[in-house]
N, C-alpha and C positions, 0 to 999 in steps of 0.2 A: 504493500500500499504506500509506503514512503517513497519507493522508486516511482510509482505512478504519479504521485503528487509532485515529485521533483521534475518529472518529464513535462507535466502540465505547466508548472511554473517557468521552466526553461523555455518552453515554446511561447508563453505569454510575454516573457521578458525579452523577446526577439533574440533568443540564443542562437537560432539558426542563422540569422544575418551575421552574427559575430563569428560563428564557425566558418562560414563561407568567406568572410573577409580575411580571417587569419589563414585559412586553407589556401586561398588564392596566392598568398605570398610566401607560403611555407615550403620547406624542403620536403622530400618524399617521406622522411621519417614522421614528421608532424602530420602530413597528409594521411598517412596510414593510421595514425592515432585518431585523427578527426574522422576518418571513414569508419573506423571501429566504433567510435562513440555514436556516430550517426546511425550505424546499424543497430546499436542498442536502443537508441531513441525510437527507431522505426518499429521496434517490437511492440510498443504500447500504442493503443488507439489514438491517444492525444498526440503522440509524437508523429504518427503517420498522418493524422489529420493536419498537423502542423506543416509537414512536408508537402502535402497535397495543396495546401493554401500558400505555399512559398515556392513559387515556380523557380526562383533564383537557385534554390538547392538543387533542383533537377538539372538546370542549366549547367551548374558547376560540375555535377557528376558527369554529365555528358562531355564537358571539356576535358575531364580527367582521362577519358578513353584514349586521348591523344598523347598521354604521358609516355615518357621513355622508360618508365619504371614498371616492370611487369606486375608487381603486387598491387600498385596503385590502380592499374588498369583492371586487373582481375576484381578487386574489391569494389571498384566503382560499377563495373558491369553487374556484379552480384546484387548490389543495392538497387540499381535500375531495374533488374528483373523482379526483385521483391516488390518494388513500387508498382510495376505494371501488373504483376499477378495479384496484387492486393484487391483491386477493383477494376471492372471493365472500363469505368469512366477515367481511369488514370492513363490509359494509352494515348488519348488525345492530348492530355497534359504533357506527356513526354514528347509527342509530335510538336506541340507548341513550343516547348523548351528547345528542341532541336532547331526549329525555324528561327528562333530568337538568336 
């Protein structure tokens, strides 16, 4: 229950924006840490809903596919798959992110 509350507060406090901002300028090690944290956030309904409503997160994950670091690419792809498989309505959000 504490983790669920923490995820909700994180999303409400615009934590996703901060993660993306830090992740965009970070080296691959920090990007891997951020991706792992994002994966944990997406396990919770509030976290996934936060990602659904924050298209910049999906845009950032899509840009990471072009990384020269295999683990970053692999983890970003896994998270995008989790996102798309969560709900049928998420596929158009991914297409929107790719277009942006």
